[in-house]
Every structure is written in C-alpha cells, then in structure tokens.
C-alpha positions in Angstrom: 14.8 -90.0 25.9 14.7 -90.3 29.7 11.8 -90.6 32.1 10.5 -87.4 33.8 11.4 -87.2 37.5 7.9 -86.0 38.2 6.2 -88.8 36.4 8.4 -91.3 38.2 7.0 -90.1 41.5 3.3 -90.6 40.6 3.0 -94.2 41.7 4.4 -93.4 45.1 2.6 -90.2 45.8 -0.8 -91.5 44.8 -1.1 -93.3 48.1 -3.7 -91.4 50.3 -1.5 -91.3 53.3 1.1 -89.3 51.4 0.7 -85.5 51.2 1.9 -84.7 47.7 3.5 -81.3 47.3 5.0 -82.7 44.0 2.7 -82.6 41.0 1.3 -79.4 39.4 -2.2 -80.8 38.8 -4.8 -78.0 38.7 -7.8 -78.3 41.1 -10.4 -79.0 38.5 -13.0 -79.8 41.2 -13.4 -76.0 41.5 -15.1 -76.0 38.1 -18.9 -76.0 38.1 -18.9 -79.6 37.0 -22.7 -80.0 36.8 -22.9 -77.1 34.4 -19.9 -78.2 32.4 -21.4 -81.8 32.2 -24.7 -80.4 31.0 -23.0 -78.2 28.4 -21.0 -81.2 27.0 -24.1 -83.4 26.9 -26.0 -80.8 25.0 -23.1 -80.2 22.7 -22.9 -83.9 21.7 -26.6 -84.2 21.4 -27.0 -81.1 19.2 -23.8 -81.2 17.2 -22.5 -84.7 17.5 -21.8 -85.2 13.8 -19.3 -82.3 14.0 -18.0 -82.9 17.5 -17.1 -86.5 16.9 -15.6 -86.0 13.4 -12.1 -85.3 12.2 -11.0 -81.6 12.2 -8.3 -79.6 10.6 -4.6 -79.8 11.6 -4.6 -76.1 12.5 -7.7 -76.3 14.7 -11.2 -75.1 14.8 -11.5 -71.6 13.4 -13.9 -70.2 16.0 -11.8 -71.6 18.8 -8.8 -69.9 17.3 -10.7 -66.6 17.2 -11.6 -67.1 20.9 -8.0 -67.8 21.8 -7.1 -64.4 20.4 -9.6 -62.9 22.8 -8.0 -64.7 25.7 -4.5 -63.6 24.7 -5.7 -60.0 24.4 -5.9 -60.0 28.2 -2.1 -60.0 28.2 -1.7 -57.4 25.5 -1.2 -59.9 22.6 -2.7 -58.9 19.3 -2.8 -61.9 17.1 -4.7 -63.2 14.1 -6.6 -66.5 14.3 -4.9 -67.4 11.0 -1.6 -67.5 12.9 -2.9 -69.7 15.8 -2.4 -73.5 15.7 -4.3 -75.6 18.2 -2.2 -78.3 19.8 -2.6 -81.2 22.3 -1.7 -79.1 25.2 1.2 -76.6 25.1 3.6 -79.7 25.4 2.8 -80.7 21.9 3.5 -77.1 20.7 7.0 -77.4 22.3 7.6 -80.6 20.5 6.6 -79.2 17.2 8.7 -76.1 17.5 11.7 -78.1 18.5 11.2 -80.5 15.6 11.0 -77.6 13.2 14.0 -75.6 14.4 16.5 -77.9 16.1 19.1 -80.1 14.5 21.3 -82.3 16.7 23.9 -80.2 18.5 22.1 -76.9 18.1 21.9 -74.7 21.3 18.7 -74.0 23.1 18.9 -71.4 25.9 16.7 -72.1 28.9 16.4 -70.6 32.3 18.1 -72.3 35.3 16.0 -73.9 36.6 13.6 -74.7 33.7 10.4 -76.6 33.1 11.1 -80.3 33.1 8.8 -81.1 30.2 10.7 -78.7 28.0 14.0 -80.1 28.9 12.8 -83.6 28.0 11.7 -82.4 24.6 15.0 -80.7 23.9 16.9 -83.8 24.9 14.8 -86.0 22.6 15.8 -83.8 19.6 19.4 -83.8 20.8 19.6 -80.1 21.5 22.5 -78.8 23.6 20.7 -77.0 26.5 22.6 -74.0 27.9 21.2 -72.6 31.1 20.9 -68.9 31.9 20.4 -68.1 35.6 17.4 -66.4 37.1 16.8 -64.7 40.4 13.8 -63.2 42.2 13.2 -60.9 39.2 13.3 -63.6 36.6 15.9 -64.3 33.9 19.0 -62.1 34.4 19.6 -59.9 31.3 23.3 -59.5 31.9 23.7 -63.3 32.2 21.8 -63.7 28.9 24.0 -61.2 27.1 27.2 -62.8 28.5 26.0 -66.3 27.4 25.1 -65.2 23.9 28.4 -63.3 23.5 30.3 -66.4 24.6 28.4 -68.8 22.3 28.9 -66.4 19.3 32.7 -66.4 20.0 32.6 -70.2 20.1 30.7 -70.3 16.7 27.7 -72.2 18.1 24.2 -71.9 16.7 21.5 -70.7 19.2 18.1 -71.6 17.8 16.0 -70.0 20.5 15.6 -68.9 24.0 12.9 -70.9 25.9 11.4 -69.0 28.8 8.4 -69.1 31.2 8.4 -65.4 32.2 5.3 -65.3 34.3 5.0 -67.3 37.5 7.7 -69.5 36.3 7.7 -73.3 36.6 9.5 -74.4 38.8 10.8 -71.3 40.5 7.6 -69.3 40.8 9.3 -66.0 40.0 8.1 -63.5 37.4 10.2 -61.5 34.9 10.0 -57.8 35.8 8.6 -55.3 33.3 12.0 -53.6 32.9 13.8 -56.9 32.3 11.2 -57.9 29.7 12.2 -55.0 27.5 15.9 -55.8 28.1 15.5 -59.5 27.1 13.7 -58.5 23.9 16.4 -56.0 23.1 19.3 -58.5 23.7 17.6 -61.2 21.6 17.0 -58.7 18.8 20.7 -57.7 18.9 21.7 -61.4 18.6 18.9 -62.3 16.2 17.6 -65.0 18.5 14.0 -66.3 18.5 12.1 -66.4 21.8 9.7 -69.2 22.7 7.4 -67.8 25.5 5.6 -70.5 27.4 2.8 -68.9 29.4 0.3 -71.4 31.0 0.0 -69.4 34.3 -0.2 -65.9 33.0 -3.9 -65.3 34.0 -3.5 -66.9 37.4 -1.8 -63.9 39.2 -2.8 -63.0 42.7 -2.2 -59.3 42.5 -3.6 -56.8 39.9 -4.0 -57.2 36.2 -2.2 -59.8 34.1 1.4 -59.0 33.0 2.0 -57.9 29.5 3.3 -60.8 27.5 6.7 -60.7 25.7 4.8 -61.5 22.5 2.8 -58.3 22.9 5.9 -56.2 22.3 7.7 -58.2 19.6 5.3 -60.3 17.5 7.9 -61.0 14.9 10.5 -62.6 17.2 8.3 -64.3 19.9 6.5 -67.6 19.5 3.8 -67.7 22.2 2.5 -70.9 23.8 -0.7 -71.0 25.7 -2.9 -73.7 27.4 -6.3 -74.2 28.8 -5.0 -76.9 31.2 -4.7 -74.4 34.1 -7.7 -72.1 33.4 -10.2 -74.7 32.3 -9.2 -78.4 32.6 -6.0 -80.3 32.0 -7.7 -83.4 30.9 -9.1 -81.7 27.8 -5.5 -81.3 26.5 -6.1 -78.2 24.5 -3.2 -75.7 24.0 -2.1 -73.5 21.2 0.8 -71.7 19.6 0.8 -68.2 18.1 3.7 -67.9 15.6 4.9 -65.6 12.8 3.0 -66.6 9.6 5.9 -68.5 7.9 6.5 -70.5 11.1 2.7 -71.2 11.5 2.7 -72.9 8.1 5.5 -75.3 9.2 3.7 -76.0 12.4 0.6 -77.1 10.6 2.7 -79.5 8.4 4.4 -80.9 11.5 1.1 -81.3 13.4 -0.4 -83.2 10.4 2.4 -85.6 10.4 2.3 -86.1 14.2 -1.4 -86.4 15.0 -3.4 -85.6 11.8 -5.6 -83.2 13.8 -6.2 -82.3 17.5 -9.2 -83.8 19.1 -12.3 -82.2 17.7 -14.3 -83.2 20.8 -11.9 -81.4 23.2 -11.6 -78.3 20.9 -15.4 -77.9 20.6 -15.9 -78.5 24.3 -13.5 -75.6 25.0 -15.1 -73.5 22.3 -18.6 -74.1 23.9 -17.2 -73.3 27.3 -15.8 -70.0 26.2 -19.0 -69.1 24.4 -21.5 -70.1 27.0 -19.9 -70.2 30.5 -18.7 -67.3 32.7 -15.0 -68.2 32.1 -13.6 -64.8 33.3 -15.4 -65.2 36.6 -14.1 -68.8 36.9 -10.5 -67.7 36.4 -11.1 -65.2 39.2 -12.4 -68.0 41.4 -9.3 -70.1 40.6 -7.0 -67.1 41.4 -8.7 -66.6 44.8 -8.4 -70.4 45.6 -4.8 -70.7 44.6 -3.9 -67.5 46.5 -5.4 -69.0 49.7 -3.3 -72.2 49.1 -0.2 -70.1 48.3 -0.6 -68.2 51.5 -1.1 -71.5 53.5 2.2 -72.8 52.1 4.2 -69.6 52.7 2.8 -69.3 56.2 3.7 -72.9 57.0 7.2 -72.5 55.6 7.8 -69.3 57.6 6.7 -71.0 60.8 8.1 -74.5 60.4 11.1 -74.8 58.1 14.6 -74.9 59.8 17.1 -72.1 59.7 19.1 -72.0 56.5 16.3 -72.8 54.2 15.1 -70.2 51.7 12.3 -70.1 49.2 10.6 -67.9 46.6 7.4 -66.0 47.2 5.3 -66.4 44.0 2.8 -63.7 43.0 0.8 -66.3 41.0 0.9 -69.8 39.5 1.4 -73.0 41.3 5.0 -73.4 42.7 7.4 -72.4 45.4 11.1 -73.1 44.9 13.0 -74.1 48.1 16.8 -74.1 48.6 18.1 -76.3 51.4 21.1 -75.5 53.6 24.6 -76.3 52.5 25.4 -80.0 52.6 21.9 -81.3 52.0 20.8 -83.2 48.9 17.1 -82.9 47.9 17.3 -85.9 45.6 18.9 -88.2 48.1 16.4 -87.0 50.7 13.3 -87.6 48.6 12.8 -91.4 49.4 13.1 -90.6 53.1 10.5 -87.9 52.7 8.1 -90.3 51.1 8.7 -92.7 53.9 7.6 -89.9 56.2 4.5 -89.5 54.0 5.3 -86.2 52.2 6.4 -85.8 48.5 8.1 -83.1 46.6 10.1 -82.8 43.3 13.9 -82.7 43.6 15.5 -79.8 41.9 17.7 -81.9 39.6 14.8 -82.6 37.3 14.8 -78.9 36.3 18.4 -78.7 35.1 20.1 -80.2 32.1 23.6 -79.9 33.6 23.2 -81.8 36.8 22.4 -78.8 39.0 19.7 -78.3 41.6 20.7 -80.8 44.2 20.0 -78.4 47.0 16.6 -77.4 45.6 13.1 -78.8 45.6 9.8 -77.7 44.0 6.7 -77.5 46.1 3.3 -77.3 44.6 0.3 -75.8 46.4 -2.3 -76.0 43.6 -4.0 -79.3 44.5 -4.0 -80.0 48.3 -6.4 -78.3 50.6 -4.8 -75.6 52.8 -4.9 -77.9 55.9 -3.1 -80.6 53.9 -0.5 -78.2 52.7 0.3 -77.2 56.3 0.5 -80.8 57.3 2.8 -81.6 54.4 5.1 -78.7 55.2 5.2 -79.9 58.9 6.3 -83.4 57.8 8.8 -81.9 55.3 10.3 -79.7 57.9 10.8 -82.7 60.2 12.6 -84.5 57.4 14.9 -81.6 56.7 15.7 -81.2 60.4 16.7 -84.9 60.5 18.9 -84.3 57.4 20.6 -81.3 59.1 21.4 -83.4 62.2 22.9 -86.2 60.0 24.9 -83.6 58.1 26.2 -82.1 61.4 27.1 -85.6 62.7 28.6 -87.1 59.6 29.4 -84.2 57.3 27.5 -82.9 54.3 27.6 -83.8 50.6 29.7 -81.6 48.3 28.3 -80.7 44.9 30.8 -79.9 42.2 30.2 -79.0 38.5 28.1 -76.4 36.8 25.0 -75.5 38.6 25.6 -77.9 41.3 23.8 -75.7 43.7 21.6 -72.8 42.7 19.5 -70.3 44.6 17.1 -68.2 42.5 18.4 -65.1 44.1 20.0 -63.5 47.1 17.9 -62.5 50.0 15.0 -64.8 49.2 13.4 -66.0 52.4 
C-alpha cells in the first residue's frame, strides 16, 4: 500500500493563501444547510432508537428502493434486493476487488484512471493494465487489442474498471456509440465491467447519459455515490450487482464493517423522501457549470502556447497536458511556493505515466478564485518553459511516460 498523491497534498493546500485546484471536494455549502439540519434533528428526535442502532450489512431496505429510483434517471432498472449500501463508492471498489482479484490477476483500467481505484487494486496485488482514452472516452480498438494480447499471453482479466461519464481525472465522457462497442467487446471476451459513476447526474448539457449497466445488467457491476449529489461527509454509496455477486458482497461487507452507518443511511433516506433533491441536483449542475466555464475561460486566456486541456461536459475536472520537456510532478512544489496547487498526472497511472499531465478541479473554489489560481499556474508554467529552453527539458521514457487524452484537444 502506498499513500495517495492527492491526500499527500492536503496539508500544504489547506493554507488559505494557496488556491487549491487539486482536491475534488464537492461544494456542500450549496446545500440548504438549515433545512437539512432541521431534518436531521427531527429524524433523531422522532426515530432515534432506529437511527442510532445497528443495521443490516446490505443496507436499509427503503434506502435501497430509493437508490433504484435515482439510478432509473440513467436508464438503470435494478431491484432493491441486488443493491448493497456501502461506505461511499470507495468501499464498494474494495469489496469487489477483494471478491474477484487474486494476486497477479489483471485489472484493466483507463489511462489515466481514478487514483483511489488504483490504490485499491495495488493493495490486493492486482496487475493493472492501462487502456488509453481520448476525448471520446475509452478507445474500443485499444481495448480489443489489449484483450487479444492478454489472451495470447494466457493472463486472467478479472474486470474492466471504467468511469465512463465525466471521467476522473480526464473529464471526458464515453460516447454513446463507444458504449455499445465496449459492451460488445467485453461480452466477446467474457470480461466483467465495473462501472463507477459518481458524476453521472452532474452534466451541464441535456439529460443524463444512459449508463452501461442499463444495457447489460448481467455483465456490469454499477457503483454509485451520494457524495457528489448530497454530501461527501455522509459517506453513503452503493453497488448494484448481479444477484450471485450481491450475496458475496454482503458477506464481504459484514466481515469488513459489520454494517454501514445507520445514521448516515437514514439521513440520506429522509433527505430523498422529504427534500427537493432533483431541484438541488439542478442547482449543483448550474453552479458547477459556472465554475467549469470560469476555468476554461481562464485557461484559454492565460495558459502558454503548447498546453492543451479537455473540455468537460460535466463533473469536476479538467485534464491538462504540458508542453514537451515539462514535468508536472517536479513542478508541483514550485507551484505551491507560488500559492497554487494541482494534482500531478502521475497519481493516475499505475505504470509511471502522466508526467506531463495535471488534474485541475473546479468544483470547490469560487469563480474568481479559479481565475486567480489559473493566473498563478500559468505564470509557473511560463517559468518552467523558460527553464526548459535555457537548460533543456526532461525526457520521459517507458510506457505511458507522456499521455494526451486525444489529438486536437485545446
């Protein structure tokens, strides 16, 4: 087990003079906190004996039924009996990996991929094999080539891990056409898919994308979370799995935590039953769209030539690629010294890649702080370019040493 590169930044970026474009903390202050506080107080006063008691390892039944209503917004038709409530989607990832992965088994993951997933896979000694993505998401031809190669080598692929919608860290979304292709390829190779979808309802344009799980319920394990649509501090997520897998997940959850927090579960249950949660998600979408626009406008105006970045249609993140010869990880301490923070791209690769990349988050800072953060970051990058031109750049060798999500991204 190794420390997360994001968590390692927290102590430094917590200083008020530093503009943090690093962490993906949702802006919970946008919730109607007075109404939520009153709701929780009434919940404890009226149902305290239930709220403060142990629950089942699978989770509260009414909450599981409400979770099915939430997933239906993305076309997912699931039974509450096949939902397992977890301590955030992160615990769901841990339980799935514990059930399926033996040391040395292959897990396929996008390049780049969510750092928390990579840490879990490493802890269970999985061999992570990356599959590249571009502005349209995971590349089907690359997935097919990778699976064909692994089959020839006689290696066991346990599952494909993907964040298809508003991906963390790249911000890209798997296109509708590619979704069908990915499902077809995985069916041909008999590979399970773990679909992690914490941002799916936070799109800035149109209706939510149809989830992979909606079109292949037998092959796709779906992970969801209320961390982004209600509050991350409640730590309530879930997994929707085929029935036989669900039974194993309950056993694994019992051995890990006995049961998820009844207090948190019933707080979420009460919120979904009594509060205008659909309208609140719409308010989050509008707020995050404004912040996304502030970041993209600032990048367009201020970043030096040679830098490229994704243009997310939802979620929390922009993925930046620096000019040749620059090293985002080596630059990070100098950026913090200039009072701006980001996450170096290396944290999102299992193979040492991503040194020219950085993840920028727009979810938490106010728009004016985002613009100031980008101004400071652009000045740091300009200094690095001058140093490169004077002393020469850093060469990156090895698989994935540099990676751009796709050609033509500006």
